[in-house]
LODRENTOR-122180 format. One record per atom (N, C-alpha, C, O): residue number from 0; residue in one letter; atom name; x, y, z. Coordinates in steps of 0.02 Angstrom, whole numbers, m for minus. Atoms other than C-alpha are relative to their C-alpha. Example, Ala and Ser with C-alpha at 12.3 -4.5 7.8 and 13.67 -1.06 7.14 Angstrom:
REM residues 2
- num/residuo/atomo/X/Y/Z
- 0/A/N/45/m59/0
- 0/A/CA/615/m225/390
- 0/A/C/45/60/0
- 0/A/O/97/59/33
- 1/S/N/m42/m59/m3
- 1/S/CA/684/m53/357
- 1/S/C/m39/55/37
- 1/S/O/m14/110/45
END
This chain:
REM residues 103
- num/residuo/atomo/X/Y/Z
- 0/M/N/49/42/m28
- 0/M/CA/3665/m3202/m394
- 0/M/C/m27/m28/m47
- 0/M/O/m29/m7/m105
- 1/E/N/55/27/63
- 1/E/CA/3556/m3318/m479
- 1/E/C/m58/m23/28
- 1/E/O/m48/m43/86
- 2/I/N/58/8/m36
- 2/I/CA/3375/m3355/m437
- 2/I/C/m27/m61/m59
- 2/I/O/m32/m56/m120
- 3/V/N/30/44/45
- 3/V/CA/3299/m3525/m490
- 3/V/C/m71/m34/46
- 3/V/O/m74/m63/100
- 4/I/N/67/13/m29
- 4/I/CA/3105/m3549/m469
- 4/I/C/m7/m69/4
- 4/I/O/m4/m98/m50
- 5/V/N/8/66/m33
- 5/V/CA/3081/m3726/m374
- 5/V/C/m79/m32/m20
- 5/V/O/m99/m86/m40
- 6/D/N/78/28/m17
- 6/D/CA/2894/m3727/m360
- 6/D/C/m59/65/m6
- 6/D/O/m44/116/24
- 7/E/N/46/m67/m14
- 7/E/CA/2747/m3596/m376
- 7/E/C/m81/m59/m17
- 7/E/O/m98/m109/m49
- 8/K/N/90/30/m18
- 8/K/CA/2553/m3642/m334
- 8/K/C/m30/70/22
- 8/K/O/m8/118/54
- 9/D/N/61/m62/m19
- 9/D/CA/2386/m3530/m332
- 9/D/C/1/m21/80
- 9/D/O/18/m75/104
- 10/N/N/34/1/m62
- 10/N/CA/2332/m3501/m159
- 10/N/C/m52/42/m7
- 10/N/O/m46/103/2
- 11/K/N/51/m19/12
- 11/K/CA/2166/m3472/m195
- 11/K/C/m47/39/57
- 11/K/O/m95/77/48
- 12/V/N/46/m13/m69
- 12/V/CA/2101/m3441/m10
- 12/V/C/39/72/10
- 12/V/O/3/121/21
- 13/F/N/m26/m57/m6
- 13/F/CA/2215/m3305/3
- 13/F/C/22/50/m40
- 13/F/O/49/101/m19
- 14/N/N/m20/m51/52
- 14/N/CA/2243/m3222/m162
- 14/N/C/50/2/m20
- 14/N/O/61/60/m37
- 15/R/N/m47/m12/7
- 15/R/CA/2402/m3255/m201
- 15/R/C/37/m53/m26
- 15/R/O/10/m108/m23
- 16/K/N/m38/51/32
- 16/K/CA/2535/m3356/m283
- 16/K/C/74/m9/43
- 16/K/O/107/41/56
- 17/E/N/m34/22/m36
- 17/E/CA/2665/m3458/m182
- 17/E/C/66/m10/m46
- 17/E/O/60/m33/m103
- 18/V/N/m63/14/48
- 18/V/CA/2855/m3464/m251
- 18/V/C/58/m28/49
- 18/V/O/83/m1/98
- 19/K/N/m53/21/m45
- 19/K/CA/2978/m3567/m180
- 19/K/C/70/m14/m54
- 19/K/O/68/m49/m105
- 20/F/N/m40/m5/51
- 20/F/CA/3148/m3538/m261
- 20/F/C/80/5/40
- 20/F/O/95/27/95
- 21/Y/N/m66/m3/m37
- 21/Y/CA/3335/m3560/m236
- 21/Y/C/46/54/m27
- 21/Y/O/55/66/m87
- 22/V/N/m65/m57/30
- 22/V/CA/3479/m3413/m231
- 22/V/C/52/m42/m18
- 22/V/O/49/m99/4
- 23/E/N/m77/29/3
- 23/E/CA/3648/m3470/m283
- 23/E/C/39/72/m15
- 23/E/O/31/111/m62
- 24/Y/N/m30/m44/1
- 24/Y/CA/3769/m3351/m236
- 24/Y/C/72/m2/13
- 24/Y/O/94/17/67
- 25/E/N/m58/35/m20
- 25/E/CA/3946/m3413/m262
- 25/E/C/51/67/7
- 25/E/O/42/118/m25
- 26/G/N/m45/m44/m17
- 26/G/CA/4088/m3311/m199
- 26/G/C/m27/62/35
- 26/G/O/12/108/47
- 27/E/N/2/m80/m54
- 27/E/CA/3991/m3164/m90
- 27/E/C/m53/m40/53
- 27/E/O/m75/m98/59
- 28/S/N/44/31/m79
- 28/S/CA/3887/m3172/73
- 28/S/C/m74/m10/m46
- 28/S/O/m87/m8/m106
- 29/T/N/64/24/7
- 29/T/CA/3705/m3219/86
- 29/T/C/m43/65/m38
- 29/T/O/m40/118/m5
- 30/P/N/19/m57/12
- 30/P/CA/3610/m3095/m17
- 30/P/C/m61/24/54
- 30/P/O/m94/m16/88
- 31/K/N/51/m41/m27
- 31/K/CA/3490/m2967/66
- 31/K/C/m69/m11/m35
- 31/K/O/m73/m31/m93
- 32/I/N/62/19/19
- 32/I/CA/3297/m2980/58
- 32/I/C/m9/37/m36
- 32/I/O/m44/19/m84
- 33/L/N/36/m52/73
- 33/L/CA/3277/m2827/m50
- 33/L/C/32/m17/m47
- 33/L/O/m2/m23/m98
- 34/D/N/m28/27/58
- 34/D/CA/3406/m2887/m161
- 34/D/C/m36/m66/m32
- 34/D/O/m44/m68/m93
- 35/I/N/34/38/28
- 35/I/CA/3316/m3043/m182
- 35/I/C/m64/6/m29
- 35/I/O/m82/m29/m77
- 36/K/N/57/m29/12
- 36/K/CA/3158/m2962/m193
- 36/K/C/m1/43/m68
- 36/K/O/m48/29/m105
- 37/S/N/m16/m48/63
- 37/S/CA/3206/m2835/m340
- 37/S/C/14/m57/m58
- 37/S/O/m4/m46/m116
- 38/K/N/m43/59/47
- 38/K/CA/3293/m3006/m428
- 38/K/C/m78/m32/m28
- 38/K/O/m89/m38/m88
- 39/L/N/55/30/2
- 39/L/CA/3124/m3082/m419
- 39/L/C/m55/47/m43
- 39/L/O/m85/31/m95
- 40/I/N/41/m35/38
- 40/I/CA/3026/m2948/m470
- 40/I/C/3/19/m80
- 40/I/O/m47/31/m113
- 41/A/N/m23/0/55
- 41/A/CA/3113/m2929/m627
- 41/A/C/m24/m69/m42
- 41/A/O/m57/m72/m94
- 42/L/N/m12/53/35
- 42/L/CA/3128/m3105/m663
- 42/L/C/m82/m16/2
- 42/L/O/m99/m27/m56
- 43/L/N/60/m10/3
- 43/L/CA/2947/m3116/m633
- 43/L/C/m65/43/m41
- 43/L/O/m121/26/m61
- 44/N/N/33/m55/43
- 44/N/CA/2883/m2965/m716
- 44/N/C/m73/18/43
- 44/N/O/m129/19/18
- 45/I/N/48/m15/m28
- 45/I/CA/2780/m2915/m570
- 45/I/C/0/74/51
- 45/I/O/54/102/55
- 46/K/N/m17/m68/m25
- 46/K/CA/2751/m2748/m465
- 46/K/C/15/m14/66
- 46/K/O/m11/m60/99
- 47/K/N/m60/m12/m81
- 47/K/CA/2865/m2714/m300
- 47/K/C/m65/0/43
- 47/K/O/m57/m25/99
- 48/D/N/34/m4/m62
- 48/D/CA/2707/m2689/m207
- 48/D/C/m61/m49/4
- 48/D/O/m117/m37/26
- 49/L/N/51/61/3
- 49/L/CA/2622/m2865/m237
- 49/L/C/44/m65/30
- 49/L/O/19/m121/41
- 50/I/N/m33/60/m24
- 50/I/CA/2762/m2973/m172
- 50/I/C/37/14/69
- 50/I/O/63/69/78
- 51/V/N/m37/20/m60
- 51/V/CA/2838/m3027/6
- 51/V/C/39/m42/m17
- 51/V/O/19/m82/m60
- 52/I/N/m29/49/m17
- 52/I/CA/2987/m3128/37
- 52/I/C/m16/m23/70
- 52/I/O/1/12/117
- 53/D/N/1/46/m62
- 53/D/CA/2946/m3243/176
- 53/D/C/66/m9/28
- 53/D/O/83/23/78
- 54/N/N/m64/23/m29
- 54/N/CA/3110/m3312/209
- 54/N/C/44/m29/m44
- 54/N/O/22/m52/m97
- 55/V/N/m45/18/38
- 55/V/CA/3270/m3362/143
- 55/V/C/51/m44/56
- 55/V/O/84/m15/98
- 56/Q/N/m39/34/m34
- 56/Q/CA/3359/m3503/226
- 56/Q/C/69/m33/m38
- 56/Q/O/70/m75/m83
- 57/P/N/m73/20/38
- 57/P/CA/3555/m3524/180
- 57/P/C/15/m74/25
- 57/P/O/3/m87/84
- 58/H/N/m9/63/11
- 58/H/CA/3601/m3702/159
- 58/H/C/84/2/44
- 58/H/O/126/43/26
- 59/Y/N/m67/5/m24
- 59/Y/CA/3764/m3749/280
- 59/Y/C/47/m7/m40
- 59/Y/O/30/m40/m89
- 60/G/N/m64/15/43
- 60/G/CA/3916/m3757/196
- 60/G/C/1/17/m83
- 60/G/O/45/4/m124
- 61/E/N/16/2/90
- 61/E/CA/3841/m3709/14
- 61/E/C/m4/72/m9
- 61/E/O/m23/110/35
- 62/P/N/39/m68/8
- 62/P/CA/3823/m3547/m74
- 62/P/C/m65/2/m28
- 62/P/O/m76/25/m84
- 63/K/N/61/23/52
- 63/K/CA/3648/m3595/m110
- 63/K/C/m60/44/79
- 63/K/O/m39/52/136
- 64/A/N/42/m4/m39
- 64/A/CA/3492/m3532/m10
- 64/A/C/m80/m12/m28
- 64/A/O/m100/2/m84
- 65/L/N/77/7/29
- 65/L/CA/3298/m3578/m15
- 65/L/C/m29/46/39
- 65/L/O/m17/59/98
- 66/G/N/43/m56/0
- 66/G/CA/3182/m3449/m17
- 66/G/C/m92/m10/m15
- 66/G/O/m112/m51/m56
- 67/Y/N/51/2/7
- 67/Y/CA/3001/m3425/m5
- 67/Y/C/m30/72/m4
- 67/Y/O/m15/116/36
- 68/A/N/36/m68/22
- 68/A/CA/2891/m3276/m82
- 68/A/C/m78/m7/m15
- 68/A/O/m103/m59/m36
- 69/K/N/59/0/m1
- 69/K/CA/2726/m3234/m85
- 69/K/C/m29/69/m40
- 69/K/O/m20/128/m24
- 70/I/N/37/m77/66
- 70/I/CA/2621/m3117/m250
- 70/I/C/m63/m8/7
- 70/I/O/m92/m59/m13
- 71/Y/N/56/m18/m5
- 71/Y/CA/2474/m3057/m209
- 71/Y/C/m43/14/m51
- 71/Y/O/m13/19/m105
- 72/D/N/35/m25/65
- 72/D/CA/2330/m3009/m331
- 72/D/C/m3/77/13
- 72/D/O/m16/108/m39
- 73/S/N/32/m48/m23
- 73/S/CA/2304/m2843/m239
- 73/S/C/48/36/61
- 73/S/O/58/0/110
- 74/P/N/m31/m22/m50
- 74/P/CA/2408/m2729/m126
- 74/P/C/m43/7/67
- 74/P/O/m11/17/119
- 75/A/N/40/3/m48
- 75/A/CA/2254/m2729/m8
- 75/A/C/2/m71/29
- 75/A/O/m6/m75/90
- 76/D/N/8/68/m23
- 76/D/CA/2255/m2918/13
- 76/D/C/63/m10/43
- 76/D/O/64/m46/94
- 77/L/N/m70/18/m13
- 77/L/CA/2453/m2907/41
- 77/L/C/m18/29/75
- 77/L/O/m17/m12/121
- 78/E/N/1/m24/m63
- 78/E/CA/2419/m2787/192
- 78/E/C/m38/m23/48
- 78/E/O/m26/m7/106
- 79/Y/N/66/19/m36
- 79/Y/CA/2262/m2869/259
- 79/Y/C/23/m68/29
- 79/Y/O/8/m87/85
- 80/I/N/m13/59/m38
- 80/I/CA/2342/m3035/273
- 80/I/C/65/m18/30
- 80/I/O/72/m60/74
- 81/E/N/m65/14/m50
- 81/E/CA/2532/m3022/319
- 81/E/C/12/40/71
- 81/E/O/m13/91/93
- 82/T/N/m20/m18/m79
- 82/T/CA/2602/m2999/490
- 82/T/C/46/66/m24
- 82/T/O/68/80/m80
- 83/E/N/m44/m60/15
- 83/E/CA/2699/m2833/521
- 83/E/C/63/m22/m8
- 83/E/O/89/2/m58
- 84/S/N/m72/45/m8
- 84/S/CA/2872/m2942/556
- 84/S/C/14/m6/m92
- 84/S/O/64/19/m118
- 85/V/N/m21/13/55
- 85/V/CA/2861/m2994/375
- 85/V/C/m3/65/m38
- 85/V/O/43/74/m79
- 86/M/N/m9/m54/32
- 86/M/CA/2819/m2824/312
- 86/M/C/49/38/0
- 86/M/O/70/70/m49
- 87/S/N/m44/m56/m32
- 87/S/CA/2935/m2730/401
- 87/S/C/85/m22/m42
- 87/S/O/130/16/m61
- 88/K/N/m69/32/20
- 88/K/CA/3085/m2855/335
- 88/K/C/m3/19/m91
- 88/K/O/48/26/m124
- 89/N/N/9/m17/75
- 89/N/CA/3020/m2813/146
- 89/N/C/m11/64/m18
- 89/N/O/m21/75/m77
- 90/K/N/m4/m60/13
- 90/K/CA/3013/m2625/173
- 90/K/C/64/33/m26
- 90/K/O/117/28/5
- 91/E/N/m66/m51/30
- 91/E/CA/3140/m2508/61
- 91/E/C/17/42/66
- 91/E/O/m26/70/100
- 92/I/N/m21/m58/m44
- 92/I/CA/3242/m2408/184
- 92/I/C/12/83/m42
- 92/I/O/54/100/m84
- 93/E/N/m3/m58/27
- 93/E/CA/3206/m2232/145
- 93/E/C/72/42/15
- 93/E/O/91/45/74
- 94/S/N/m75/m38/m14
- 94/S/CA/3384/m2125/132
- 94/S/C/m18/74/30
- 94/S/O/m64/112/13
- 95/S/N/10/m87/m27
- 95/S/CA/3399/m1956/229
- 95/S/C/24/29/m59
- 95/S/O/m9/80/m69
- 96/T/N/6/m45/54
- 96/T/CA/3468/m1892/63
- 96/T/C/m51/0/m48
- 96/T/O/m39/49/m83
- 97/D/N/65/m3/0
- 97/D/CA/3295/m1921/m10
- 97/D/C/m31/54/23
- 97/D/O/m50/92/m21
- 98/E/N/25/m26/m54
- 98/E/CA/3226/m1823/133
- 98/E/C/25/80/m20
- 98/E/O/m15/127/m21
- 99/A/N/m32/m67/1
- 99/A/CA/3364/m1667/96
- 99/A/C/m6/22/m68
- 99/A/O/6/80/m85
- 100/E/N/22/m41/71
- 100/E/CA/3314/m1655/m87
- 100/E/C/m43/29/m6
- 100/E/O/m49/72/m51
- 101/E/N/80/m18/7
- 101/E/CA/3132/m1627/m44
- 101/E/C/2/68/25
- 101/E/O/m32/115/4
- 102/E/N/m1/m82/m24
- 102/E/CA/3183/m1478/59
- 102/E/C/27/59/m37
- 102/E/O/24/116/m12
END
């Protein structure tokens, strides 16, 4: 999976940076949002609690998708502005093995 940043712009009204990108995934299925999010965190060198992937739209017949991410200045801004549906699809699922280790 390769990510190519197409456009970046600052949105001062919402205290965030908006990023449009292409995900290329030759020979594999469309990547999951959390996998794309992890790759963007490493690529842009940001904290994971400041970014949400808003959407990923695969191109018909091509191993390519257009995505849109929002990188906030603070976790408080993210929680105040983002909808529950966007936040839920960006939330990492806690596995039951983690819970078993804590007991």
